[in-house]
Backbone bond lengths (Angstrom), bond angles and torsions (degrees), N, CA, C in turn:
res aa  C-N    CA-C-N  psi(-1)  N-CA   C-N-CA  omega(-1)  CA-C   N-CA-C  phi
1 M - - - 1.495 - - 1.517 111.01 -
2 A 1.326 115.03 -41.93 1.501 116.21 -179.34 1.608 106.37 -64.14
3 Y 1.317 117.79 -44.30 1.464 115.84 -178.11 1.592 111.03 -62.11
4 G 1.280 116.43 -38.34 1.481 123.00 177.90 1.571 111.45 -56.76
5 L 1.280 113.32 -48.23 1.479 123.25 177.90 1.470 108.61 -64.72
6 A 1.355 118.36 -40.81 1.420 119.11 -178.19 1.590 113.47 -63.66
7 F 1.342 111.90 -32.21 1.418 116.29 179.04 1.596 111.82 -66.49
8 F 1.286 114.04 -40.42 1.491 118.57 179.45 1.476 110.60 -68.30
9 V 1.410 116.04 -42.26 1.386 118.98 173.97 1.517 114.39 -56.75
10 L 1.323 121.67 -40.60 1.421 126.11 178.29 1.456 110.17 -74.32
11 F 1.306 122.78 -30.35 1.380 121.81 173.45 1.521 114.28 -64.76
12 V 1.382 112.23 -52.67 1.476 116.10 175.88 1.522 113.99 -54.36
13 A 1.418 114.57 -39.69 1.487 118.01 179.45 1.495 111.60 -60.50
14 L 1.343 117.94 -47.42 1.440 121.78 179.17 1.476 111.27 -61.17
15 W 1.396 115.97 -45.31 1.510 122.40 175.78 1.536 110.22 -56.00
16 S 1.331 117.99 -45.32 1.460 120.49 179.76 1.593 109.88 -64.40
17 W 1.270 117.39 -43.61 1.428 123.79 179.34 1.489 111.38 -59.52
18 A 1.382 119.44 -46.65 1.424 119.88 177.62 1.457 116.51 -69.55
19 T 1.311 121.62 -28.62 1.494 124.57 -176.05 1.608 109.27 -93.85
20 F 1.344 115.41 -57.41 1.424 116.70 177.57 1.583 116.52 -58.77
21 G 1.263 105.08 -31.69 1.540 109.30 -177.51 1.549 111.32 -83.31
22 G 1.302 118.09 0.35 1.510 118.80 178.44 1.459 114.47 76.31
23 H 1.308 119.45 15.05 1.448 123.67 -177.93 1.637 107.83 -77.79
24 V 1.278 117.83 -26.58 1.460 125.14 178.15 1.492 108.11 -126.84
25 S 1.283 117.94 132.74 1.418 124.64 174.77 1.512 115.58 -59.07
26 K 1.315 121.02 133.27 1.432 117.55 -178.98 1.582 111.35 -66.36
27 T 1.257 120.04 -15.38 1.487 123.22 171.29 1.470 110.17 -58.28
28 F 1.335 118.95 -36.57 1.436 123.06 -177.03 1.425 115.41 -95.60
29 L 1.329 119.66 -29.20 1.487 124.01 -178.11 1.519 108.41 -153.44
30 A 1.307 112.67 115.62 1.462 119.91 179.34 1.530 108.97 -74.15
31 N 1.318 117.63 152.27 1.465 118.14 176.18 1.591 111.88 -78.44
32 P 1.389 114.70 167.23 1.460 114.88 -176.29 1.635 115.89 -59.06
33 L 1.241 111.19 -38.45 1.605 118.54 177.06 1.475 108.61 -59.50
34 T 1.294 117.02 -53.57 1.482 120.64 -179.74 1.497 112.47 -56.80
35 M 1.337 115.45 -39.40 1.503 123.33 -178.03 1.563 104.36 -60.82
36 V 1.320 117.22 -53.64 1.448 120.63 179.52 1.498 115.94 -55.20
37 Q 1.306 113.82 -44.71 1.476 120.17 177.57 1.508 112.75 -61.45
38 E 1.422 117.22 -45.90 1.422 124.15 173.03 1.538 112.96 -56.36
39 G 1.364 115.63 -44.16 1.406 122.82 179.78 1.494 112.30 -60.99
40 F 1.371 114.91 -41.32 1.493 119.04 -178.31 1.504 107.23 -70.53
41 D 1.319 119.05 -38.65 1.480 118.93 177.29 1.517 111.83 -65.16
42 L 1.283 120.05 -35.63 1.452 123.19 174.95 1.444 111.60 -58.69
43 L 1.334 114.76 -48.38 1.436 118.78 -175.24 1.541 116.01 -72.82
44 T 1.341 116.22 -32.33 1.355 121.28 -170.99 1.514 114.79 -98.28
45 K 1.335 117.54 -22.83 1.518 123.75 -173.18 1.519 113.61 -124.71
46 Q 1.334 117.15 -21.44 1.416 116.78 -174.85 1.523 114.34 -121.80
47 G 1.300 118.22 14.40 1.470 122.17 165.18 1.525 110.57 72.73
48 F 1.393 118.09 29.24 1.495 117.03 -173.73 1.580 108.14 -70.29
49 A 1.269 120.42 -18.00 1.537 121.77 176.49 1.553 110.92 -60.87
50 F 1.347 117.01 -32.08 1.438 122.82 177.04 1.534 107.09 -70.45
51 D 1.319 118.56 -40.96 1.427 120.06 -174.52 1.568 106.53 -68.33
52 I 1.333 116.33 -36.60 1.422 120.78 177.86 1.553 113.21 -61.40
53 G 1.330 111.52 -41.68 1.462 119.36 178.94 1.513 111.70 -65.55
54 M 1.294 116.14 -40.54 1.456 120.13 -177.19 1.623 107.70 -68.50
55 T 1.273 115.75 -40.03 1.491 117.19 177.88 1.498 110.13 -64.15
56 I 1.305 120.47 -47.83 1.427 124.25 179.70 1.541 108.05 -56.72
57 W 1.275 116.69 -44.81 1.543 121.00 178.17 1.451 112.66 -57.95
58 R 1.261 119.70 -42.89 1.487 125.46 -177.71 1.545 107.11 -67.33
59 V 1.255 116.06 -46.74 1.448 121.90 -176.52 1.628 109.38 -57.20
60 V 1.344 110.64 -55.07 1.477 119.22 -178.54 1.525 109.79 -67.21
61 G 1.190 122.81 -38.11 1.525 125.08 177.99 1.500 109.12 -66.00
62 G 1.337 120.14 -55.15 1.449 120.07 -175.32 1.529 114.32 -68.38
63 F 1.387 114.81 -35.70 1.431 121.68 175.17 1.484 113.67 -64.27
64 A 1.352 116.24 -45.21 1.497 122.93 -179.83 1.555 108.59 -62.42
65 L 1.337 117.77 -44.87 1.407 118.83 174.54 1.504 116.30 -55.19
66 A 1.330 113.00 -42.72 1.451 120.39 -177.41 1.533 110.53 -65.24
67 A 1.374 113.53 -41.03 1.470 119.64 -174.55 1.490 109.97 -67.32
68 I 1.451 112.88 -40.49 1.405 119.34 -173.64 1.579 111.72 -61.96
69 I 1.319 112.47 -30.97 1.473 117.64 -176.48 1.522 108.42 -95.12
70 A 1.230 120.84 -40.64 1.431 129.76 -175.57 1.565 116.98 -64.27
71 V 1.340 113.21 -45.94 1.461 118.96 -171.29 1.608 104.77 -65.94
72 P 1.386 118.72 -55.18 1.498 114.32 -178.13 1.516 110.41 -60.89
73 L 1.291 124.55 -37.24 1.468 121.82 -177.10 1.613 105.69 -68.63
74 G 1.262 120.10 -39.33 1.456 121.17 178.13 1.540 112.53 -65.87
75 V 1.238 117.15 -36.87 1.425 122.56 177.41 1.576 108.85 -65.44
76 L 1.320 119.63 -43.19 1.392 123.76 179.70 1.506 111.96 -67.65
77 M 1.435 119.28 -39.39 1.411 122.66 174.13 1.497 114.76 -62.97
78 G 1.357 114.95 -35.64 1.437 119.45 175.40 1.430 116.66 -72.08
79 A 1.329 116.57 -30.44 1.475 124.13 -176.07 1.442 114.61 -87.23
80 Y 1.416 115.80 -32.89 1.475 116.63 -171.58 1.532 107.40 -124.98
81 K 1.292 121.97 121.82 1.433 128.12 -177.87 1.580 110.69 -63.02
82 P 1.281 118.23 -45.56 1.458 116.48 175.01 1.556 114.44 -57.02
83 V 1.245 119.15 -44.55 1.487 122.95 173.37 1.515 109.48 -58.29
84 E 1.268 122.89 -43.68 1.416 124.32 -177.33 1.544 108.43 -68.18
85 A 1.354 115.71 -42.56 1.507 117.69 179.09 1.458 112.40 -66.21
86 F 1.308 121.73 -21.90 1.498 126.23 -179.51 1.561 110.34 -83.85
87 L 1.365 115.36 -44.46 1.480 122.50 -173.37 1.527 116.13 -90.09
88 E 1.378 111.55 -36.70 1.463 114.82 -168.84 1.575 116.58 -55.80
89 P 1.327 117.41 -42.79 1.536 116.66 174.25 1.450 113.08 -50.68
90 F 1.350 113.80 -53.10 1.477 115.04 -174.02 1.599 113.80 -67.01
91 V 1.292 112.47 -38.58 1.478 117.75 -179.26 1.476 109.63 -67.29
92 S 1.344 119.72 -38.08 1.454 123.22 178.27 1.550 109.69 -65.16
93 F 1.328 113.38 -38.77 1.498 119.15 -179.70 1.603 107.77 -68.64
94 A 1.299 113.73 -50.48 1.532 118.23 -175.19 1.506 113.35 -62.23
95 R 1.312 118.21 -34.57 1.470 118.46 -175.17 1.496 114.90 -67.35
96 Y 1.351 115.18 -15.93 1.492 117.26 173.46 1.572 114.92 -84.92
97 L 1.301 112.49 -11.79 1.499 116.64 -175.54 1.501 108.31 -71.12
98 P 1.291 126.04 128.59 1.479 125.37 176.26 1.533 110.24 -68.54
99 A 1.319 116.25 133.52 1.481 116.32 179.81 1.450 110.91 -65.54
100 S 1.358 117.63 -31.10 1.518 121.76 -178.81 1.487 112.94 -62.72
101 A 1.353 116.76 -25.16 1.532 121.92 176.92 1.478 111.19 -69.33
102 F 1.317 119.28 -16.08 1.535 121.11 -179.19 1.511 110.87 -89.67
103 I 1.313 117.19 -14.54 1.414 118.99 -170.13 1.546 112.77 -58.34
104 P 1.364 121.77 -41.36 1.435 114.94 175.33 1.456 117.41 -63.54
105 L 1.355 118.40 -34.74 1.483 123.94 176.00 1.495 108.10 -69.90
106 L 1.358 121.42 -42.52 1.403 119.38 -178.56 1.593 114.30 -67.92
107 I 1.344 111.95 -27.73 1.543 116.71 176.05 1.550 105.88 -66.96
108 L 1.367 116.29 -43.65 1.409 116.01 177.48 1.489 116.12 -63.99
109 W 1.275 115.14 -36.65 1.509 119.46 -174.55 1.577 109.97 -81.72
110 A 1.345 112.32 -38.58 1.537 115.63 -167.71 1.420 110.82 -117.88
111 G 1.361 124.60 -6.30 1.415 129.95 -174.58 1.586 110.40 75.96
112 I 1.254 117.43 -157.58 1.485 122.51 -173.21 1.522 109.99 -108.42
113 G 1.322 117.45 16.67 1.446 118.24 -177.88 1.532 111.91 -87.89
114 E 1.356 115.33 -161.91 1.428 118.23 -173.47 1.473 114.86 -68.64
115 L 1.379 120.71 -26.36 1.479 121.54 177.18 1.445 111.81 -60.48
116 Q 1.314 117.55 -41.42 1.499 119.38 -173.74 1.577 107.48 -65.82
117 K 1.274 119.13 -38.28 1.497 120.20 -179.08 1.499 109.43 -73.46
118 L 1.240 118.41 -36.29 1.552 119.17 175.06 1.485 109.24 -59.27
119 L 1.273 115.62 -46.26 1.525 122.41 -173.49 1.526 107.66 -64.24
120 V 1.331 118.63 -37.27 1.399 118.86 178.70 1.502 114.77 -63.31
121 I 1.376 115.35 -39.24 1.451 122.71 176.04 1.541 109.95 -69.27
122 F 1.397 112.62 -37.13 1.472 116.84 -177.56 1.566 110.82 -65.64
123 I 1.389 113.81 -45.86 1.474 116.04 -179.30 1.415 112.31 -67.09
124 G 1.361 123.69 -34.71 1.425 127.98 178.54 1.497 111.70 -70.49
125 S 1.305 121.24 -17.61 1.409 122.07 -173.49 1.611 113.16 -113.35
126 V 1.226 114.84 -37.59 1.519 117.76 -169.95 1.514 112.88 -55.67
127 F 1.348 115.78 -52.40 1.416 117.32 -166.77 1.559 108.32 -72.64
128 Q 1.313 114.34 -31.72 1.520 115.18 176.56 1.575 113.33 -61.24
129 V 1.433 112.08 -43.82 1.409 117.31 178.16 1.556 116.24 -66.92
130 I 1.295 113.52 -36.65 1.468 119.03 177.78 1.530 110.19 -57.23
131 L 1.315 115.82 -50.69 1.442 123.57 -168.89 1.580 105.80 -72.93
132 M 1.304 118.48 -44.64 1.458 122.09 -179.99 1.562 114.60 -63.97
133 V 1.327 114.39 -37.65 1.412 120.70 176.33 1.557 111.48 -67.25
134 A 1.339 112.09 -47.85 1.461 117.34 170.98 1.447 121.03 -46.49
135 V 1.346 111.37 -46.26 1.501 118.44 -179.50 1.553 105.42 -72.02
136 T 1.219 119.05 -37.99 1.525 118.37 -176.31 1.616 107.40 -65.82
137 V 1.317 113.45 -48.70 1.534 114.52 -178.63 1.518 111.35 -66.22
138 G 1.315 116.06 -39.35 1.497 116.54 177.16 1.502 118.15 -64.17
139 A 1.351 109.54 -15.79 1.568 115.30 -179.98 1.475 113.67 -90.49
140 T 1.350 115.03 3.43 1.465 116.41 -178.44 1.542 111.38 -61.04
141 R 1.348 115.61 144.72 1.452 122.46 -175.33 1.492 111.31 -52.62
142 R 1.257 118.93 125.68 1.468 124.00 -179.45 1.537 113.95 -64.11
143 D 1.328 114.27 -31.55 1.526 117.69 -178.15 1.487 108.87 -70.98
144 L 1.360 119.02 -29.48 1.474 117.71 176.54 1.495 109.63 -68.93
145 V 1.275 117.49 -44.31 1.564 123.46 -178.97 1.540 106.39 -62.34
146 E 1.345 118.76 -49.12 1.424 118.94 -177.71 1.610 112.95 -62.52
147 A 1.331 113.86 -37.23 1.479 116.33 -177.34 1.555 106.75 -70.91
148 A 1.299 121.28 -31.87 1.501 123.31 174.70 1.481 111.42 -63.98
149 Y 1.338 113.14 -44.94 1.463 116.38 176.45 1.541 113.42 -61.35
150 T 1.246 116.30 -43.26 1.455 122.06 179.16 1.511 112.60 -60.72
151 L 1.353 116.36 -30.74 1.505 122.04 177.72 1.456 110.72 -83.07
152 G 1.346 118.98 -0.37 1.440 118.27 178.68 1.429 120.02 99.66
153 A 1.366 121.12 5.62 1.424 123.24 177.94 1.542 115.18 -70.49
154 G 1.269 116.70 141.19 1.383 120.41 175.24 1.564 111.54 -87.54
155 D 1.370 113.31 -172.40 1.497 117.92 -178.08 1.560 111.20 -61.68
156 R 1.392 116.61 -45.81 1.379 117.91 -178.91 1.516 113.56 -67.48
157 G 1.333 114.75 -33.72 1.411 119.25 175.58 1.520 114.35 -63.34
158 I 1.313 114.75 -38.42 1.506 126.21 177.70 1.513 106.58 -58.74
159 I 1.352 117.20 -54.28 1.425 121.15 -177.60 1.624 111.32 -62.85
160 R 1.333 116.50 -42.91 1.401 119.69 -173.54 1.617 112.10 -79.01
161 R 1.323 118.01 -34.32 1.458 121.43 -170.81 1.612 110.70 -104.92
162 V 1.249 116.57 -20.24 1.443 118.08 179.98 1.579 118.05 -119.69
163 L 1.329 118.23 -56.14 1.424 121.31 179.30 1.523 113.73 -65.00
164 L 1.250 118.22 -51.34 1.564 118.85 179.98 1.503 111.46 -61.91
165 P 1.411 121.11 -54.32 1.525 118.98 -177.09 1.577 109.42 -57.67
166 S 1.344 116.99 -39.71 1.412 121.80 -176.20 1.541 112.92 -67.76
167 S 1.332 115.61 -35.01 1.471 121.63 -171.40 1.505 110.77 -99.14
168 A 1.330 119.68 -15.83 1.494 119.81 -170.75 1.522 111.97 -56.17
169 P 1.278 119.50 -47.96 1.491 116.05 -179.13 1.583 114.75 -56.56
170 E 1.321 116.12 -38.97 1.479 120.02 -179.09 1.486 108.28 -73.82
171 I 1.337 118.53 -33.56 1.509 121.75 179.34 1.480 105.04 -64.82
172 A 1.341 120.90 -50.66 1.461 125.56 177.43 1.544 110.57 -49.20
173 E 1.425 116.23 -43.83 1.445 116.89 -175.72 1.540 109.70 -74.35
174 I 1.373 119.15 -30.84 1.422 123.27 173.29 1.504 109.21 -59.80
175 L 1.278 122.68 -44.69 1.479 127.47 178.87 1.509 108.31 -63.74
176 R 1.268 117.25 -42.00 1.497 118.88 177.12 1.544 110.86 -60.57
177 L 1.273 120.52 -43.14 1.465 122.72 -178.50 1.474 109.26 -67.29
178 V 1.351 120.77 -48.86 1.335 121.82 -174.12 1.595 112.25 -69.20
179 L 1.269 116.10 -31.60 1.392 120.62 169.71 1.621 113.52 -47.54
180 G 1.321 112.70 -41.52 1.503 116.68 173.46 1.431 115.13 -61.08
181 W 1.322 116.25 -39.56 1.487 122.28 178.20 1.522 108.37 -64.84
182 A 1.327 119.84 -37.11 1.418 121.48 -174.53 1.499 111.56 -65.58
183 W 1.310 119.79 -20.41 1.458 121.75 175.88 1.518 108.27 -70.70
184 T 1.208 121.02 -33.20 1.459 123.34 179.31 1.670 109.02 -69.28
185 Y 1.221 112.95 -38.78 1.492 115.21 -177.29 1.543 109.30 -73.07
186 V 1.358 122.83 -34.56 1.431 123.40 -178.16 1.498 110.14 -65.35
187 I 1.298 118.44 -37.03 1.457 122.92 -178.42 1.501 109.47 -70.01
188 V 1.309 118.41 -40.85 1.549 124.33 171.02 1.525 108.34 -51.07
189 A 1.418 111.66 -54.05 1.476 115.83 -175.46 1.458 115.66 -59.37
190 E 1.379 115.11 -35.38 1.470 121.18 -173.19 1.528 109.41 -82.68
191 L 1.317 119.20 -15.78 1.470 120.34 176.88 1.478 115.73 -69.14
192 I 1.283 115.61 -20.43 1.508 125.66 -175.16 1.564 109.03 -119.69
193 G 1.285 113.92 119.05 1.527 117.41 169.75 1.481 114.91 59.70
194 S 1.364 113.50 45.22 1.554 115.63 -178.95 1.549 101.55 -130.28
195 S 1.352 112.24 148.44 1.517 120.31 176.07 1.521 109.32 -116.09
196 S 1.320 115.51 9.63 1.510 116.95 174.72 1.563 107.84 -158.06
197 G 1.349 113.67 168.55 1.406 118.21 -176.96 1.506 114.19 107.65
198 I 1.364 115.52 162.36 1.358 120.50 178.42 1.514 114.32 -64.86
199 G 1.351 116.12 -38.34 1.443 121.96 176.82 1.535 112.64 -63.11
200 H 1.313 114.79 -35.88 1.442 121.24 179.01 1.639 108.65 -63.51
201 M 1.275 108.28 -46.97 1.526 117.51 -178.67 1.478 107.43 -55.49
202 I 1.390 114.88 -46.42 1.485 117.53 -173.41 1.522 110.37 -67.74
203 T 1.327 118.58 -35.36 1.464 122.74 176.55 1.532 110.03 -64.06
204 D 1.348 115.56 -45.02 1.565 116.86 179.45 1.602 106.42 -61.51
205 S 1.356 115.62 -43.25 1.454 117.97 -173.42 1.574 112.25 -65.61
206 Q 1.327 115.80 -35.82 1.366 123.02 174.74 1.516 115.09 -63.28
207 A 1.326 118.14 -35.76 1.386 122.71 173.44 1.566 115.89 -67.57
208 L 1.347 110.79 -27.77 1.484 117.47 177.45 1.517 111.53 -94.81
209 L 1.340 119.93 3.78 1.442 127.45 -177.12 1.589 110.89 52.61
210 N 1.412 111.27 40.46 1.482 116.63 177.57 1.495 107.57 -101.99
211 T 1.364 113.86 92.03 1.384 121.15 -173.60 1.634 107.96 -75.23
212 G 1.263 119.22 -22.08 1.576 118.11 174.55 1.410 112.70 -64.67
213 Q 1.376 119.65 -39.55 1.410 119.60 176.79 1.576 114.95 -71.92
214 I 1.340 111.59 -32.14 1.444 119.43 178.44 1.548 109.22 -61.71
215 I 1.337 115.53 -52.25 1.382 122.44 -179.86 1.567 113.56 -64.08
216 F 1.310 116.25 -41.33 1.427 119.72 173.69 1.500 114.38 -57.28
217 G 1.363 116.62 -44.62 1.494 121.39 177.93 1.539 107.40 -63.47
218 I 1.381 125.77 -41.63 1.364 123.53 179.11 1.484 111.56 -64.10
219 I 1.294 117.24 -41.17 1.499 120.34 -179.92 1.530 109.73 -68.48
220 V 1.284 122.67 -35.41 1.408 127.71 170.86 1.609 113.07 -52.69
221 I 1.352 109.91 -51.31 1.432 121.94 175.36 1.490 110.25 -47.36
222 G 1.391 111.75 -56.58 1.446 119.32 -170.87 1.504 110.13 -67.46
223 L 1.347 120.42 -35.31 1.418 124.62 -179.92 1.534 107.58 -66.73
224 I 1.285 121.58 -47.53 1.422 124.53 -176.15 1.489 111.97 -63.41
225 G 1.460 109.46 -44.49 1.517 113.67 174.08 1.476 115.04 -60.75
226 L 1.411 118.99 -38.34 1.413 118.30 179.19 1.557 113.61 -67.38
227 I 1.423 112.33 -38.62 1.466 114.75 178.14 1.565 113.21 -65.16
228 S 1.333 111.31 -42.49 1.518 115.08 178.08 1.503 112.29 -64.13
229 D 1.352 119.74 -29.79 1.514 124.41 179.80 1.505 104.68 -71.48
230 F 1.340 121.89 -47.37 1.454 124.06 178.91 1.478 111.31 -60.45
231 L 1.315 117.76 -39.26 1.490 117.80 -175.35 1.526 108.09 -72.16
232 F 1.355 112.75 -40.46 1.535 116.34 178.98 1.467 108.66 -61.59
233 K 1.350 120.81 -47.62 1.448 124.59 179.05 1.510 112.95 -57.77
234 A 1.399 114.54 -43.19 1.462 114.67 -178.30 1.625 109.84 -69.45
235 F 1.360 116.59 -37.28 1.426 120.40 176.73 1.580 110.90 -62.52
236 N 1.307 118.14 -39.10 1.452 120.45 -178.99 1.520 107.82 -70.81
237 A 1.338 120.57 -38.78 1.436 121.44 175.73 1.556 113.35 -63.42
238 W 1.314 117.46 -34.40 1.483 122.87 178.61 1.510 111.22 -75.67
239 L 1.357 115.50 -32.40 1.494 119.22 -176.71 1.543 109.14 -85.43
240 F 1.295 120.11 -24.34 1.479 121.00 -176.16 1.536 105.86 -136.74
241 P 1.392 113.23 69.54 1.491 114.75 -177.70 1.543 114.03 -66.24
242 W 1.295 116.68 -22.64 1.468 118.32 -177.49 1.540 111.90 -72.49
243 R 1.320 116.54 -15.65 1.492 122.09 -178.22 1.540 105.23 -70.96
244 L 1.290 122.80 -23.53 1.442 121.77 179.39 1.550 114.02 -88.03
245 A 1.383 114.42 -9.76 1.486 116.92 179.22 1.422 111.72 -73.88
């Protein structure tokens, strides 16, 4: 913990040296004090709290939609070889497609409203989750599966009583990791055709050459992502305490 804090202290010190010392023009990089002042102005006078709320809503909405579809498909792929053979080639292909490349099409199909932004996050997350969950479920210990079959369990019983309980902690960890990726997708979605959100604020600030606001927006994204990661990790530890044993 101390080493982590030391890094941030060193980073701010170098930032202050470069900006307050005149080594970098304020046009290209605002100093820490200006960044804090601009952030306070955003929150108190420009309604930035609403933008933060909209971005969080988009991340949660798009990611939840992806998880609802991806987790069951991933479980089926990991449990049944024919399903894996049918879906795996397409999923492996689709996961390499950048979500940002779909934005022009999504604007044509869904306009520039909330649905378009949710779909960007959905596309960026769903294929990653499907494949990672399939690999996790498929790696379940064979002796557990064979023992369940020996005791008379059917296919549904194997999934419900063996595969899911065994894979659940890893699936939860996969969702935590992919949630972090979803934050990058939402900012990309908000940079184009958006009237609200952190990405929209960053775009407006770039047009005004206001690097203080840009840096503040980036820091807010990092802080929210870090908080959500800690909360997700704590929830996983509470839900699956045996994983820590």
